[in-house]
C-alpha positions as CSV (number, residue, x, y, z in Angstrom):
1,X,-21.6,-87.2,135.8
2,X,-24.9,-86.5,137.6
3,X,-27.6,-83.7,136.5
4,X,-26.0,-81.6,139.4
5,X,-22.8,-81.3,138.2
6,X,-23.8,-81.0,134.7
7,X,-25.8,-78.2,135.7
8,X,-22.8,-76.7,137.4
9,X,-20.7,-77.4,134.4
10,X,-23.1,-75.8,132.1
11,X,-23.7,-72.3,134.2
12,X,-20.0,-72.1,135.0
13,X,-19.2,-72.3,130.9
14,X,-22.2,-69.7,130.2
15,X,-20.8,-67.6,132.9
16,X,-17.3,-67.7,131.6
17,X,-18.5,-67.0,127.7
18,X,-20.5,-63.9,129.2
19,X,-17.4,-62.8,130.9
20,X,-15.4,-63.2,128.1
21,X,-17.8,-61.2,125.9
22,X,-18.0,-58.6,128.6
23,X,-14.2,-58.3,128.7
24,X,-14.1,-58.1,124.9
25,X,-17.0,-55.4,124.5
26,X,-19.0,-57.3,122.8
27,X,-22.6,-57.9,123.6
28,X,-24.0,-60.6,125.8
29,X,-25.4,-63.4,123.6
30,X,-23.4,-62.6,120.6
31,X,-21.4,-65.7,120.7
32,X,-22.9,-69.2,121.8
33,X,-21.8,-72.2,123.1
34,X,-21.3,-75.3,120.9
35,X,-21.5,-78.4,123.2
36,X,-19.0,-81.1,122.3
37,X,-20.6,-84.5,123.1
38,X,-18.5,-86.9,121.2
39,X,-18.1,-90.0,123.0
40,X,-20.7,-88.7,125.5
41,X,-24.0,-91.1,126.2
42,X,-27.4,-89.8,124.8
43,X,-28.9,-89.5,128.2
44,X,-26.2,-87.0,129.2
45,X,-26.8,-85.1,126.2
46,X,-30.8,-85.1,127.1
47,X,-29.7,-83.9,130.6
48,X,-27.9,-81.1,128.8
49,X,-31.0,-80.2,126.4
50,X,-33.4,-79.9,129.5
51,X,-30.9,-77.5,131.1
52,X,-31.0,-75.2,128.1
53,X,-28.0,-76.5,125.6
54,X,-29.1,-76.6,122.0
55,X,-26.2,-76.7,120.0
56,X,-24.1,-80.0,120.2
57,X,-21.1,-81.2,118.2
58,X,-20.1,-84.6,117.1
59,X,-17.1,-85.9,115.5
60,X,-18.3,-89.7,114.2
61,X,-20.5,-90.0,112.0
62,X,-22.0,-93.3,113.2
63,X,-22.1,-92.3,117.3
64,X,-24.0,-89.3,115.9
65,X,-26.5,-91.1,113.9
66,X,-27.1,-93.6,116.9
67,X,-27.6,-90.2,119.5
68,X,-30.0,-88.6,116.7
69,X,-32.3,-91.9,116.5
70,X,-32.4,-92.1,120.5
71,X,-32.9,-88.1,120.9
72,X,-35.4,-87.7,118.0
73,X,-37.8,-86.5,120.5
74,X,-36.2,-83.5,121.6
75,X,-37.7,-80.3,119.6
76,X,-34.8,-77.5,118.9
77,X,-31.7,-79.2,118.9
78,X,-29.0,-78.7,116.3
79,X,-26.5,-81.0,115.3
80,X,-22.9,-79.8,114.3
81,X,-20.4,-82.3,112.5
82,X,-17.2,-80.5,113.7
83,X,-14.9,-83.4,112.7
84,X,-12.7,-84.8,109.5
85,X,-15.0,-85.7,107.2
86,X,-14.6,-88.5,104.3
87,X,-16.1,-89.0,101.1
88,X,-18.1,-92.2,102.0
89,X,-19.5,-90.2,105.3
90,X,-20.8,-86.9,103.3
91,X,-24.4,-88.5,102.5
92,X,-24.9,-89.5,106.0
93,X,-23.7,-85.9,106.9
94,X,-25.6,-84.2,104.5
95,X,-28.9,-85.5,105.4
96,X,-28.7,-85.7,109.3
97,X,-26.9,-82.4,110.5
98,X,-27.6,-78.6,110.5
99,X,-24.2,-77.4,110.4
100,X,-20.4,-79.1,109.2
101,X,-17.9,-77.0,110.1
102,X,-14.9,-79.0,108.7
103,X,-15.3,-78.5,104.6
104,X,-11.6,-78.3,104.0
105,X,-12.1,-78.9,99.9
106,X,-14.2,-78.8,97.1
107,X,-14.8,-82.5,96.3
108,X,-16.5,-83.2,100.0
109,X,-18.7,-79.6,99.6
110,X,-19.5,-80.8,95.9
111,X,-20.9,-84.0,97.4
112,X,-22.7,-82.5,100.5
113,X,-24.1,-80.1,98.4
114,X,-25.6,-82.8,96.0
115,X,-26.2,-85.3,98.6
116,X,-28.6,-82.7,100.7
117,X,-32.3,-83.6,100.5
118,X,-34.1,-80.5,99.1
119,X,-36.8,-80.4,101.8
120,X,-34.1,-79.8,104.4
121,X,-32.8,-76.5,103.0
122,X,-29.1,-75.8,102.4
123,X,-26.8,-77.1,104.9
124,X,-24.7,-74.3,107.0
125,X,-21.3,-74.8,106.7
126,X,-17.8,-73.5,107.8
127,X,-14.6,-73.9,105.9
128,X,-11.9,-75.3,108.1
129,X,-8.4,-73.3,107.8
130,X,-5.7,-74.8,108.6
131,X,-4.8,-71.2,110.5
132,X,-1.4,-72.7,112.0
133,X,-0.2,-74.5,109.1
134,X,0.4,-77.9,110.5
135,X,0.9,-80.8,108.4
136,X,-0.8,-83.1,110.8
137,X,-4.1,-80.8,110.7
138,X,-7.0,-80.8,107.8
139,X,-7.9,-77.8,106.6
140,X,-7.8,-75.1,103.4
141,X,-4.8,-73.1,103.3
142,X,-5.4,-69.3,103.6
143,X,-3.9,-68.8,100.1
144,X,-6.5,-71.3,98.5
145,X,-9.1,-70.0,101.1
146,X,-11.0,-67.7,98.7
147,X,-11.1,-70.3,95.6
148,X,-12.8,-72.6,97.8
149,X,-15.3,-70.1,99.1
150,X,-15.7,-68.9,95.7
151,X,-17.0,-72.7,94.6
152,X,-19.2,-73.3,97.8
153,X,-20.8,-70.2,97.3
154,X,-21.9,-71.3,94.0
155,X,-23.6,-74.5,95.3
156,X,-27.2,-74.0,96.3
157,X,-27.6,-76.7,99.0
158,X,-24.8,-75.1,100.9
159,X,-25.0,-71.9,102.9
160,X,-21.5,-70.8,103.4
161,X,-21.6,-69.1,107.3
162,X,-17.8,-68.4,108.0
163,X,-14.8,-70.2,109.0
164,X,-13.4,-72.8,111.6
165,X,-10.0,-73.5,113.1
166,X,-8.1,-75.6,115.5
167,X,-4.9,-73.5,115.9
168,X,-1.8,-75.3,117.4
169,X,-1.9,-75.1,121.1
170,X,-0.1,-71.9,122.8
171,X,0.7,-70.7,126.1
172,X,-0.5,-67.1,127.1
173,X,-3.2,-64.9,125.7
174,X,-1.1,-63.1,123.1
175,X,-0.1,-66.1,121.8
176,X,-3.4,-67.9,121.8
177,X,-5.1,-64.4,119.9
178,X,-2.8,-64.3,117.2
179,X,-3.9,-67.6,115.1
180,X,-7.5,-66.6,116.0
181,X,-7.0,-63.1,114.7
182,X,-5.7,-64.7,111.1
183,X,-8.6,-66.4,111.0
184,X,-11.1,-63.1,111.7
185,X,-9.2,-61.2,109.1
186,X,-9.7,-63.8,106.9
187,X,-13.5,-63.9,107.4
188,X,-13.1,-59.9,107.0
189,X,-11.4,-60.1,103.7
190,X,-14.2,-62.9,102.6
191,X,-16.9,-60.1,103.2
192,X,-15.2,-57.5,101.3
193,X,-14.6,-59.9,98.5
194,X,-18.3,-61.5,98.7
195,X,-20.5,-59.1,99.7
196,X,-23.6,-60.5,99.6
197,X,-22.8,-63.5,101.5
198,X,-24.3,-64.4,104.8
199,X,-20.6,-64.9,106.5
200,X,-21.4,-64.2,110.4
201,X,-19.9,-66.9,111.8
202,X,-16.7,-67.6,113.4
203,X,-16.2,-71.4,115.1
204,X,-13.2,-71.0,117.4
205,X,-12.2,-71.4,121.0
206,X,-12.3,-74.4,122.7
207,X,-12.1,-74.8,126.7
208,X,-8.2,-73.9,127.3
209,X,-8.4,-70.6,124.8
210,X,-12.2,-69.5,125.1
211,X,-11.2,-66.0,126.4
212,X,-8.8,-65.6,123.5
213,X,-11.3,-66.5,120.6
214,X,-13.8,-64.5,121.9
215,X,-11.8,-61.4,122.0
216,X,-10.9,-62.0,118.1
217,X,-14.8,-62.4,117.5
218,X,-15.7,-66.1,118.2
219,X,-19.7,-66.6,117.4
220,X,-19.5,-70.6,118.4
221,X,-17.3,-71.7,121.1
222,X,-16.7,-75.6,120.8
223,X,-16.5,-76.7,124.7
224,X,-16.6,-80.1,125.6
225,X,-14.2,-80.9,128.7
226,X,-15.8,-77.4,130.5
227,X,-19.5,-79.1,130.1
228,X,-19.1,-82.7,130.1
229,X,-15.7,-83.0,131.9
230,X,-13.1,-85.2,130.8
231,X,-13.4,-87.2,127.1
232,X,-14.9,-90.7,127.4
233,X,-12.2,-93.0,125.3
234,X,-13.9,-94.0,122.0
235,X,-14.1,-97.7,121.2
């Protein structure tokens, strides 16, 4: 991908997000792009940073650590871990990321809390909800969500910011909106239950369903293909 193509892709993605916010009657800037950079080279991330992108999402811990080392000179870059998280990877994530979107059980949250260096301040986390109740996907159930949220809120090195979900694919705007609406209502329920918590984040929506997610209140939209093109096979 050339710099010019990347520039055009980022401009188009930002315009699409701005148009979706306007259509939803929401203020400009109320949602931001999280560029999903998994499998993409550090050089391409550097180009995106020079074009004003600051938030990047990674799924694979070692790949992300290698990129972070290559890009350590970039000021203001924020690394988000958005993939399934295994217990043996929590220390690396706790030490090298600003956000984790995929906390789905107390064991993982506890390890992240215990392994987060105090000097870095609390780690921003979203709880991943299995919003479509798919057996093949990670995520806490809606029934178990309040219990997990309460546990995380008691962990001083974690800052619970909101919820994340990856719904089952759906055709049509109404069908796409339905699971996002369930996630929004779940966040509203947590806000009522825990009014002191900084629950301001809905990490939802990707290239295929950005508009539906924004209509239901997304604040972080995870775009990979729309920014970087088709995914590169991971070796």
